[in-house]
LUMVEX-911567 format. One record per residue (C-alpha): x, y, z; residue in one letter; residue number from 1. Coordinates in Angstrom, 3 decimals. Example, Ala and Ser with C-alpha at 12.3 -4.5 7.8 and 13.67 -1.06 7.14 Angstrom:
BEGIN
x/y/z/residu/num
12.300/-4.500/7.800/A/1
13.670/-1.060/7.140/S/2
//
This chain:
BEGIN
x/y/z/residu/num
-2.115/15.511/-0.873/X/1
-3.234/15.174/-4.916/X/2
-0.222/17.275/-5.674/X/3
2.425/14.721/-4.066/X/4
0.563/11.773/-5.676/X/5
1.329/13.300/-9.037/X/6
5.009/14.144/-7.646/X/7
5.296/10.158/-6.458/X/8
3.655/8.699/-9.864/X/9
5.989/10.755/-12.130/X/10
8.810/9.996/-10.070/X/11
8.447/6.265/-10.657/X/12
6.396/5.842/-13.749/X/13
9.437/8.233/-15.690/X/14
11.770/5.505/-15.226/X/15
12.418/6.356/-11.443/X/16
13.475/10.059/-12.755/X/17
16.787/8.796/-13.505/X/18
17.292/11.199/-16.466/X/19
17.850/14.585/-16.636/X/20
14.501/15.503/-18.123/X/21
12.505/13.518/-15.282/X/22
14.706/14.646/-12.242/X/23
14.667/18.172/-12.819/X/24
10.620/18.630/-12.749/X/25
10.522/16.197/-9.764/X/26
13.095/18.251/-7.899/X/27
11.155/21.862/-8.839/X/28
7.828/19.801/-7.708/X/29
9.496/18.761/-4.242/X/30
10.850/22.757/-3.435/X/31
7.264/23.821/-4.765/X/32
5.334/21.368/-2.340/X/33
7.781/22.162/0.523/X/34
7.691/25.848/-0.028/X/35
3.794/25.650/0.063/X/36
3.691/24.050/3.028/X/37
4.946/27.184/4.763/X/38
2.037/28.927/3.859/X/39
-0.350/26.659/5.490/X/40
-1.873/26.765/9.098/X/41
-0.427/23.974/11.123/X/42
-1.366/23.490/15.123/X/43
1.987/21.029/14.707/X/44
4.589/23.730/13.714/X/45
8.296/22.936/12.070/X/46
10.052/19.577/13.618/X/47
12.921/22.135/14.615/X/48
14.980/19.188/15.670/X/49
14.848/17.300/11.993/X/50
14.971/20.883/10.104/X/51
18.487/21.830/12.334/X/52
20.152/17.955/11.208/X/53
19.274/18.791/7.790/X/54
20.433/21.876/7.647/X/55
23.660/20.486/9.163/X/56
24.466/18.345/6.275/X/57
23.716/21.105/4.183/X/58
26.316/23.018/5.799/X/59
28.650/19.900/5.529/X/60
28.159/20.201/1.773/X/61
28.257/23.561/1.645/X/62
32.136/23.033/3.107/X/63
32.982/20.645/0.276/X/64
32.197/23.321/-2.509/X/65
34.159/26.065/-0.326/X/66
37.457/26.960/-2.231/X/67
40.446/26.436/-0.806/X/68
44.024/27.532/-1.826/X/69
45.989/24.917/-3.227/X/70
48.439/25.100/-0.075/X/71
45.344/24.668/2.462/X/72
43.947/21.988/0.210/X/73
47.087/20.027/0.129/X/74
47.317/20.493/3.990/X/75
43.678/19.665/4.791/X/76
43.912/15.966/2.205/X/77
46.926/15.553/0.427/X/78
44.853/12.766/-1.526/X/79
42.100/15.396/-2.946/X/80
44.775/17.899/-3.904/X/81
46.342/14.730/-5.787/X/82
43.012/13.652/-7.386/X/83
41.841/17.424/-8.407/X/84
45.305/17.452/-10.275/X/85
44.697/14.505/-12.467/X/86
40.876/15.433/-13.195/X/87
40.975/19.359/-13.196/X/88
43.471/20.872/-15.916/X/89
43.273/23.684/-14.667/X/90
43.934/23.402/-11.392/X/91
47.227/21.202/-12.048/X/92
48.079/23.826/-14.861/X/93
47.234/27.602/-12.575/X/94
49.522/26.768/-9.575/X/95
47.988/28.982/-7.202/X/96
44.092/28.724/-8.435/X/97
41.677/27.780/-5.952/X/98
39.595/24.666/-5.366/X/99
37.039/23.074/-3.184/X/100
37.268/19.722/-1.270/X/101
35.025/18.647/-3.871/X/102
36.749/16.919/-6.797/X/103
33.719/17.752/-9.258/X/104
32.381/20.888/-7.629/X/105
29.397/20.761/-10.118/X/106
28.482/17.111/-9.539/X/107
28.206/18.252/-5.727/X/108
26.084/21.172/-6.409/X/109
23.700/18.796/-8.183/X/110
23.626/16.626/-4.844/X/111
23.220/19.692/-2.335/X/112
20.286/20.796/-4.977/X/113
18.567/17.035/-4.512/X/114
19.092/17.592/-0.694/X/115
17.464/20.670/-0.502/X/116
14.677/19.958/-2.411/X/117
14.076/16.423/-0.352/X/118
14.946/17.756/2.889/X/119
12.458/20.954/2.282/X/120
9.795/18.383/0.791/X/121
10.094/16.028/4.092/X/122
10.076/19.156/6.926/X/123
6.874/20.633/4.914/X/124
4.845/17.430/4.809/X/125
5.907/16.552/8.098/X/126
4.386/20.000/9.681/X/127
0.707/20.108/7.946/X/128
0.046/16.357/7.414/X/129
-2.980/15.706/9.566/X/130
-5.050/12.551/10.132/X/131
-7.252/12.594/7.436/X/132
-4.312/13.772/5.000/X/133
-2.174/10.632/6.270/X/134
-4.744/7.895/5.384/X/135
-5.400/10.047/2.067/X/136
-1.615/9.729/1.375/X/137
-1.435/6.136/2.072/X/138
-3.998/5.402/-0.021/X/139
-2.506/7.551/-3.060/X/140
0.547/5.131/-2.685/X/141
-1.547/2.012/-2.800/X/142
-2.825/2.246/-6.169/X/143
0.241/3.934/-7.278/X/144
1.917/0.796/-5.985/X/145
-0.874/-1.428/-7.405/X/146
-0.458/-0.006/-10.965/X/147
3.308/-0.255/-10.720/X/148
3.037/-3.787/-9.913/X/149
1.213/-4.328/-12.843/X/150
3.216/-2.659/-14.953/X/151
6.003/-5.202/-13.905/X/152
4.025/-8.291/-13.918/X/153
2.585/-7.825/-17.328/X/154
6.044/-6.621/-18.783/X/155
7.920/-9.377/-17.541/X/156
5.250/-12.048/-19.524/X/157
5.657/-9.369/-22.601/X/158
9.294/-7.875/-22.352/X/159
10.990/-7.609/-25.579/X/160
13.805/-4.995/-24.363/X/161
11.761/-2.147/-24.161/X/162
10.202/-0.610/-21.207/X/163
6.453/0.472/-21.962/X/164
7.466/-1.383/-25.385/X/165
9.157/1.957/-26.916/X/166
11.909/2.875/-24.425/X/167
15.153/1.069/-24.848/X/168
17.297/1.313/-21.719/X/169
20.943/3.748/-22.783/X/170
23.334/0.971/-20.993/X/171
22.885/-2.782/-20.525/X/172
20.653/-3.408/-17.406/X/173
18.037/-5.810/-16.115/X/174
14.970/-3.747/-16.564/X/175
11.678/-4.358/-14.493/X/176
8.370/-2.668/-14.681/X/177
9.081/1.221/-15.110/X/178
12.682/0.857/-13.838/X/179
15.776/-0.009/-15.829/X/180
16.953/-2.059/-13.064/X/181
14.947/-4.930/-11.134/X/182
16.831/-3.737/-7.853/X/183
15.981/0.051/-8.359/X/184
12.101/-1.626/-8.687/X/185
12.111/-3.958/-5.805/X/186
13.626/-0.824/-3.536/X/187
10.265/1.304/-4.521/X/188
7.989/-2.075/-3.554/X/189
9.673/-2.410/-0.152/X/190
8.870/1.062/0.895/X/191
5.461/1.147/-0.957/X/192
4.264/-2.344/0.204/X/193
4.458/-2.006/4.205/X/194
2.738/1.068/4.048/X/195
-0.168/-0.626/2.019/X/196
-0.308/-3.242/4.565/X/197
-0.515/-0.902/7.546/X/198
-3.431/0.935/5.703/X/199
-5.540/-2.087/4.860/X/200
-5.007/-2.568/8.691/X/201
-5.882/0.793/9.747/X/202
-8.910/0.586/7.716/X/203
-9.832/-2.431/9.375/X/204
-8.761/-1.662/12.881/X/205
-11.176/1.698/12.410/X/206
-14.226/-0.177/11.351/X/207
-13.987/-2.616/14.015/X/208
-13.730/-0.167/16.714/X/209
-16.448/2.169/15.056/X/210
-18.766/-0.904/14.875/X/211
-18.250/-1.009/18.509/X/212
-20.151/1.885/19.243/X/213
-20.276/4.037/22.280/X/214
-17.862/1.018/24.178/X/215
-15.200/1.167/21.372/X/216
-12.805/2.570/24.008/X/217
-13.097/-0.229/26.413/X/218
-10.927/-3.290/26.554/X/219
-13.852/-5.365/25.536/X/220
-13.713/-7.351/22.407/X/221
-16.151/-5.626/19.861/X/222
-19.160/-7.942/19.434/X/223
-18.811/-10.559/16.842/X/224
-22.494/-9.506/15.154/X/225
-20.625/-5.924/15.004/X/226
-17.687/-7.394/12.995/X/227
-19.619/-9.290/10.557/X/228
-21.737/-6.323/9.776/X/229
-18.423/-4.258/9.094/X/230
-17.627/-7.044/6.054/X/231
-21.193/-5.295/4.157/X/232
-19.894/-1.926/4.497/X/233
-18.134/0.219/1.939/X/234
-15.135/0.540/4.091/X/235
-15.205/-3.493/3.802/X/236
-15.129/-3.161/0.524/X/237
-12.439/-0.443/0.327/X/238
-10.163/-2.482/2.147/X/239
-10.584/-5.490/0.040/X/240
-9.472/-3.584/-2.953/X/241
-6.508/-2.731/-0.797/X/242
-5.931/-6.435/-0.129/X/243
-5.574/-7.155/-3.562/X/244
-3.406/-4.403/-4.153/X/245
-1.136/-5.625/-1.386/X/246
-1.027/-9.307/-3.165/X/247
-0.044/-7.602/-6.412/X/248
2.399/-5.560/-4.894/X/249
4.236/-8.722/-3.464/X/250
3.650/-10.831/-6.272/X/251
5.555/-8.142/-8.537/X/252
8.374/-7.706/-5.796/X/253
9.204/-11.896/-5.904/X/254
8.810/-11.787/-9.782/X/255
11.755/-9.234/-9.899/X/256
13.894/-11.851/-8.805/X/257
15.933/-9.264/-6.814/X/258
18.067/-10.756/-3.949/X/259
18.453/-7.848/-2.500/X/260
14.196/-6.987/-2.365/X/261
13.750/-10.394/-1.167/X/262
16.093/-10.081/1.658/X/263
14.449/-6.975/2.395/X/264
10.879/-8.400/1.911/X/265
12.410/-10.785/4.854/X/266
13.016/-7.993/6.933/X/267
9.850/-6.534/6.618/X/268
8.145/-10.011/8.029/X/269
10.387/-9.796/10.902/X/270
9.706/-6.596/11.806/X/271
5.856/-6.743/11.294/X/272
6.459/-9.726/13.721/X/273
8.249/-7.172/16.394/X/274
5.317/-5.280/16.015/X/275
2.666/-7.437/16.374/X/276
4.247/-9.020/19.686/X/277
4.600/-5.333/21.304/X/278
1.213/-4.471/20.412/X/279
-0.497/-5.134/24.094/X/280
-3.871/-3.577/23.456/X/281
-7.395/-4.934/23.469/X/282
-7.889/-8.186/21.705/X/283
-9.359/-6.851/18.500/X/284
-6.391/-4.767/18.017/X/285
-4.467/-7.934/18.638/X/286
-6.123/-9.400/15.886/X/287
-5.495/-6.694/13.423/X/288
-1.771/-6.649/14.394/X/289
-1.887/-10.293/13.252/X/290
-3.597/-9.529/10.648/X/291
-1.113/-6.795/9.349/X/292
1.982/-9.640/9.758/X/293
-0.433/-12.257/8.055/X/294
-0.997/-9.589/5.023/X/295
2.553/-9.521/4.271/X/296
3.365/-12.954/4.510/X/297
0.695/-13.332/1.801/X/298
2.028/-10.567/-0.238/X/299
5.459/-12.615/-0.212/X/300
3.538/-15.740/-0.623/X/301
2.290/-14.997/-3.757/X/302
5.528/-15.979/-4.906/X/303
4.424/-19.110/-5.004/X/304
2.587/-18.730/-8.181/X/305
5.624/-17.936/-9.611/X/306
7.732/-20.938/-8.663/X/307
10.335/-21.361/-6.219/X/308
12.906/-22.865/-8.308/X/309
13.525/-19.042/-9.988/X/310
13.751/-17.596/-6.713/X/311
16.272/-20.147/-5.434/X/312
18.367/-19.815/-8.385/X/313
19.219/-16.363/-7.534/X/314
20.986/-16.994/-4.333/X/315
22.702/-19.866/-5.791/X/316
23.876/-18.694/-9.062/X/317
27.722/-18.902/-9.456/X/318
27.588/-14.843/-9.327/X/319
26.591/-15.245/-5.746/X/320
29.830/-16.027/-4.042/X/321
31.205/-12.549/-4.100/X/322
27.462/-10.741/-4.108/X/323
27.357/-10.006/-7.665/X/324
30.612/-8.393/-7.871/X/325
30.313/-6.348/-5.019/X/326
32.991/-7.245/-2.544/X/327
35.632/-6.140/-5.603/X/328
33.359/-2.555/-6.149/X/329
33.750/-2.279/-2.195/X/330
37.395/-2.950/-2.047/X/331
38.112/0.102/-4.480/X/332
35.562/2.006/-2.601/X/333
37.921/1.446/1.000/X/334
40.907/2.535/-0.815/X/335
38.885/5.851/-1.454/X/336
37.697/5.907/1.712/X/337
41.270/5.581/3.552/X/338
42.800/8.274/1.096/X/339
40.334/10.797/1.811/X/340
38.651/10.441/5.463/X/341
38.166/13.366/6.906/X/342
36.450/15.464/3.747/X/343
35.836/12.959/0.915/X/344
35.668/13.158/-2.484/X/345
32.555/15.744/-2.548/X/346
28.707/14.710/-2.389/X/347
27.870/13.137/-5.530/X/348
31.375/12.464/-7.022/X/349
31.837/8.960/-6.426/X/350
31.669/8.346/-10.766/X/351
34.602/10.854/-10.890/X/352
36.282/9.155/-8.082/X/353
36.511/5.603/-9.779/X/354
38.094/6.949/-12.800/X/355
41.426/6.901/-10.724/X/356
40.305/4.172/-8.572/X/357
39.025/1.519/-11.094/X/358
41.204/-1.849/-11.064/X/359
39.369/-4.632/-11.677/X/360
38.386/-4.696/-15.495/X/361
34.762/-3.880/-16.641/X/362
32.419/-3.692/-19.580/X/363
31.359/-0.197/-18.463/X/364
32.410/2.845/-16.145/X/365
31.649/2.323/-12.406/X/366
29.468/5.202/-10.874/X/367
27.768/3.671/-8.004/X/368
29.313/1.762/-5.158/X/369
26.469/-0.657/-5.004/X/370
26.285/0.250/-0.960/X/371
24.859/3.700/-0.175/X/372
26.537/3.767/2.989/X/373
30.096/3.095/1.588/X/374
28.911/5.755/-1.057/X/375
28.334/8.294/1.492/X/376
31.466/7.476/3.473/X/377
33.509/7.802/0.416/X/378
32.038/11.147/-1.037/X/379
31.356/12.700/2.376/X/380
34.255/11.283/4.856/X/381
33.940/12.508/8.737/X/382
32.719/16.233/7.314/X/383
29.531/15.072/6.044/X/384
29.329/11.524/8.135/X/385
29.172/12.947/11.229/X/386
26.257/15.483/10.561/X/387
24.483/12.301/8.943/X/388
24.674/10.384/11.523/X/389
23.168/13.001/14.093/X/390
20.567/13.290/11.808/X/391
19.411/9.759/11.922/X/392
19.649/9.441/15.451/X/393
17.508/12.546/15.720/X/394
14.872/10.750/13.322/X/395
15.023/7.965/14.905/X/396
14.126/9.657/18.601/X/397
10.957/11.273/16.560/X/398
9.691/8.121/15.608/X/399
10.170/6.625/18.874/X/400
8.176/10.072/20.388/X/401
5.366/9.550/18.088/X/402
5.031/5.890/18.880/X/403
5.283/6.896/22.911/X/404
2.069/9.501/21.873/X/405
-0.641/7.912/22.962/X/406
-3.033/10.010/21.140/X/407
-2.379/8.660/17.619/X/408
-5.207/7.768/16.058/X/409
-5.769/4.232/15.140/X/410
-5.676/4.428/11.626/X/411
-2.454/6.768/11.631/X/412
-1.028/4.398/14.201/X/413
-0.607/1.429/11.377/X/414
0.134/3.627/8.682/X/415
2.896/4.927/10.465/X/416
3.833/1.097/11.347/X/417
3.976/0.403/7.787/X/418
5.840/3.856/7.204/X/419
8.483/2.791/9.687/X/420
8.509/-1.155/8.300/X/421
9.169/0.220/4.583/X/422
12.120/2.509/6.049/X/423
13.918/-0.081/7.730/X/424
13.514/-2.398/4.743/X/425
14.974/0.020/2.529/X/426
17.592/0.769/4.648/X/427
18.763/-2.868/4.669/X/428
18.532/-3.068/1.218/X/429
20.950/0.016/0.544/X/430
23.837/-2.003/2.422/X/431
24.204/-3.955/-0.876/X/432
22.299/-1.526/-3.369/X/433
21.982/2.047/-4.274/X/434
18.016/1.990/-4.970/X/435
17.849/5.320/-3.067/X/436
20.096/7.282/-5.344/X/437
17.244/6.706/-8.276/X/438
15.129/10.217/-7.408/X/439
11.634/8.706/-7.974/X/440
12.588/6.148/-5.174/X/441
14.340/9.130/-2.825/X/442
10.767/10.743/-3.343/X/443
8.757/8.092/-2.048/X/444
11.813/7.613/0.846/X/445
11.134/11.642/1.994/X/446
7.274/10.814/2.301/X/447
7.692/7.787/4.290/X/448
9.667/9.902/6.390/X/449
7.453/12.497/6.955/X/450
4.579/10.287/7.716/X/451
6.827/7.983/10.476/X/452
7.634/11.641/12.267/X/453
4.496/13.871/11.328/X/454
2.636/15.008/14.751/X/455
-1.429/15.502/13.732/X/456
-3.087/18.120/15.578/X/457
-5.270/16.602/18.114/X/458
-8.072/18.252/16.593/X/459
-7.610/17.559/13.399/X/460
-9.051/14.517/11.762/X/461
//
């Protein structure tokens, strides 16, 4: 698990690993850890449903790279032939030279590298995670989250235009913490914060259970004396430190003033409330469930320290009427989707396509659709869209199976709950943002997915 921690730390602290010098070693590390996991014994085995779903996406991406004659390309997608002739001079002049469905095969190959690296890491981690390792991984993310939160909080009060005091962003941006964009910081924190809260509740739940002695599996409440004694234990001190980390992470998320981050935090609160409502176990467990929701509220309630006026102003400023300029971007993206509905423009080619589709004057070139879903629809069309939808369905079913499995140890249950909450929060933020296009964020997303679907061996602790 130490290797996974180093991978996550590099991904977030190296400016989200957005630059080639940062994401190249990140991808290599993901591949290495993923491959290494298959050399270890695991009673759980490979999750073949999820593996096949990812392979289907990779196969669709491979079809986008298959060379086609001009006649075939024009027959399959006339708009693609037209776009390629404008961006590829060699294809336009050669006459009979083959070309792929992707308008920029080099970019699509890069996208395939990301897919292969993160996909292999997901399947590998889900295969080898044990109960003890899940708790350890959650602890690592909590520590890392506290560090990232402190970087953001300190930088907010001392920011002079450079990240870490020495790195000048290459383009105009709104930096926060180690990220060049505050929304990307918020996206990372939306995933880490619920996981930390789940880890906290797992620690408390396990402590209360163990203090119950031989009757810990009984539905009767753990004696109050045992509960009070737990507060003097080392586990209680550990839980207290995790609680402080949660408050710091919540405060940093609010201080980022990311509207999508604030909306995602509200979503996390609502989802946590749902988990509390469905928890029908013994009274101590219901108390822990309530504590899970309470801690998320405390983490977000730390925003009061920052003042409510700046938060409110983020939702009432003049740019909010068109969602910060997103509506025109989405309209242009819709044109791309209509023109290439079957094969798309090619994975990771949105920035190339907008060279020909931008209709609204802007200060810089538009490289992202500010909606991961619309961008995937434009780049992948039905060819990629269908296997991606299938993979989502498979993933949701796997998560459902894990929650239905009564063998989950209490700490694993709450860490899994935190991971799923974080995944839902980032999925909703992705409606109007592209945080998951930051390799550092994608790495954390992959780890949360592995935690959500892993099935630890019953004899491993």
